[in-house]
N, C-alpha and C positions, 0 to 999 in steps of 0.2 A: 504493500500500500504506500509506504513512504518513498521507496525507491523510484516509483514511476513519476514522482513530482520533483525529483532532484536530477542534477546534471553536473558534470565536471566543469569547474571554472577555469579560467586561464592561469590561475595561480595554483592549480592542482587541488583545490579544495572544492567540496561539494557546495552547491548553492541551489536555491529554489529555481526551478526551470520556468522560464517565461513562455510557456506553451501549455497546451493540454495534451496529455499522453493519449495516443491512439487507443480506442477501446478501453478507456480508463475504468478500472475497478473502483467502485465507490463504497463498498461495504466489506468489512471483515467477516460478518456473519452470513452474508449472502453474496458471494463473489460473482454470481451470474447477473446481478442487477446492474443497471447502467443509468447514466443521465439521459433523459429524453426531452424532446420539445414538442409541444402542441402547436405553439406559434413562436415567433421571435421573442415575444415578451412573456410567454408562459412555459415554464419548464416543469419537469417532474423527475422523480427518481424511481427506478424499478423496472417495470415491464410494460409491454404493449399487448393488449388483447385484440384479436382479430376474429371476425365472424363472417360466415357465408350465409346468405338468406334466400329462401324461396319466396320471391315477391308475390306469387299468386295467393299463398295462404299465410304469408308472413311468419314462417317458422325458421328457426336457425337450423341449418343443415350441417354445419361444421364450425369448429373453433380451433384457434391456435394461439400460442403465446410466444412472443419474441422478446429479446432484450429491448430496453427503452430506446436505445440508439439505432435500432434496425429500421430500415425503410418499410413503409406500409406494404409495398408490393413484394417484400422479401419472402412472404409465406403465401402469396396469392395462389401460386400453382398448387401448393399443398391443400388449400381450402377447397378448390374445385376439382381436384384430381379424380375423385370417385365419380363426379358428374360427367367429366370429360370422357372417362373410360366406359361409362354405361351406354349400352345401345339405345338409340332414340330414333323416332320417326322423323324428327326435324332437328336441324342444328341447334345446339345449346346457345342461348344468348346470355352473355355475362355483362353485368353492369358494374361500373366503378367510377370514382372521381379521378381527377388528374393524377393522384398519387399512384393509381393502378395502371396508368397509361405508359408505364415503363417499357422499354424495348424488349427486355427479356420475357416479360409476361405476355406482351403482344405476340411474340414469336410462339409461345406455348399455345395460345388460343388459335393462332393461324394454322399451326401444325395439326391441331385437333379438329380443324374445320368448324370451330365455334364462331358465332357472331359476336363481335366485340362492341359493347356499348360503354367502353372505358374511354374517358376523355384523354386526349393526348395534348399536353401543354405545348403552347407555341414557344419556340426558343426566343429568348429576350436578349437585349443588349443594354449595357449600362448607360446612364445619363440620357436616356431617350433616343439613342442612336438607332440606325437601321439594324433590325434583327435578322437572324438567318432566314426567317420566312420572307423577307423582302428580296432575297436573292433567288433566281430561278436556277434550279439544279437539274440538269439533264443527265441522268445516269446512263442512258443508252449512248449518247454522244460523248459522255465524259467531259462535260463543260459546265461552268458556272457563270451566270450572267448577273452583274450587279445592278442596282437601281439606275446607274448612269449608262446602262446598256453596254458596258465593257464585258467582253467574253474572254475567259481564261480557261485553260485546260485543267481538268481535275486529275491531279497526280496522286495515285494511290488513294489516300484518304484526305488530302488537303488541296485547296485551291488558293494560290497566292496572287494578289493583285499588284503588289509591289509598286513599281514606278508609276503605274497608272493612277494611283491615289494621289501622288504628288501634284499632278496637274488637273485633278478632278475638282470641279466646283462644289460637289456634294461631299467631299472628303470630311469636312468638319462635322457633318451629320452621320458619318460612318465609322471613323476610327481616329484615335489619337496616336497611333503607333507610327513611328518614323519609317518602318518597314512596310507600311500599307496593311490593308485588311487581309485577313486569312480566314477561310471558311473550312471548317472540319466536317467531313461526311463520314458517318459511322456505317457499320455493316447492316444496320436495320433501317437505313434512311428511307428506303421505298416503303417499308411497312409503316413507319411513323408518319410519313407524308400522306399515305392513304388514310390513316386514322384521323389526321387533322382535317382532311378534305371531307371525310364522312361526317364528322361532328358539326360541320357547317350546314348540313342538309336539314331542312325544317322538320321532316318526318323523323329523322334520327333524334333531333333535339326534343321533339314532342314526346317521343317514347322515353327518352332519358329522364326528362323532367317529371313525367308521370310515375316513374318507378323509383327514382333515388330517394324521395321523401320517405318511402316505406323503410328503407335501410336506416336512415337517420332516426326515424321513430323507434325502431327496434333497438338501436344503440342507446337511445334514451331510456328504454325499458330496462336495459341491463345496468344502467348507471343510477337510476333514480332513487334507490333505497340505500339506507346506511350500510346494509350488508351486500350492496351491489358490487359491480365490477370496477369501481373507481379506486378501491383500496384492496391491496393484496393482504390476505389474512395469514398466509403461510410464507415460507422461504424456499427459494430454489425454483428453477423454471419448471421442473416436472410437477411439483406440487401445486404451483400457481396455475399451471395449465389444467390440471385435474379439477381444481376449485372453480376455474372459469367455465369449464365444460359443465360442471354441476349447476352453476348459476344459469347457464343457457338452457339446460334441461328444465329447470324450474320455471323459467320464462316461457318455454314451449308448453308446459303443462297449463299455465295460465291462459295461453293463447288457444289451446285446444278446448278449454272450457268455454271460451268466447265463441268458438266455431261450432260448439254443440256436439262434442264427442259422445257417441252412443254405441252400444253393443249391437252389431248387426250380423246375425247368423253365427258364423264361426270366427268373425273378426270384428274390427272396429271401423266406424265410419264417422264422418263429420257432416255437419249441415252444409258445408261448402263443397263436399264431394259430389 
């Protein structure tokens, strides 16, 4: 615990490091817990709980727990693995906010033939300058065109505008680098571009906006009580995960009561079935 916040000084003595250690351990009694952030101004210590939901009946279908510093999409494939593997008459549709629009998860959904309703965040640029979305990337021709209509070749994963920026009237709105603007193109560029284009479709947006509030409401159900999912009552990822799954099961039982669960012949049925 102490060593991760120290470093060797120029005089050979240990001093407090002016940095944050990668994957910093924050507890001696729960070494799997981590610092996490809900927003830039709101932090927490411990774990993140993740849920998958059937939006038709509003029942939790899977849960997972990760360290507090893990990304939201880090366990997304795990949450929907059983659904993607199950045979279905129609492609599975998966909904998620921009945190789940990561390239790795988009690739999982695409490989499984699932319909993605996960928002893909548009790339941004500092100080209000032109973002990557303002550049036209032609993967077939291996070229990139900037807002000033300058075309440069795409070399492996980068496009360099170099000297063209020095005499460009739009350079002040594009880059502050003396070497000119550079555009990085990742291996999932086509998949992400397709996701951004799809999310601008009015039908896509209407479907997304009609479904996502159900997810937020269910998260509210998991958090609303004092014994809910906002505070871990045990230590260690395994135990926290089991406790979170138990909480989701209790919330599901309450939902089944609302749906009108009844005994029907040899099984159970709900009023929504």
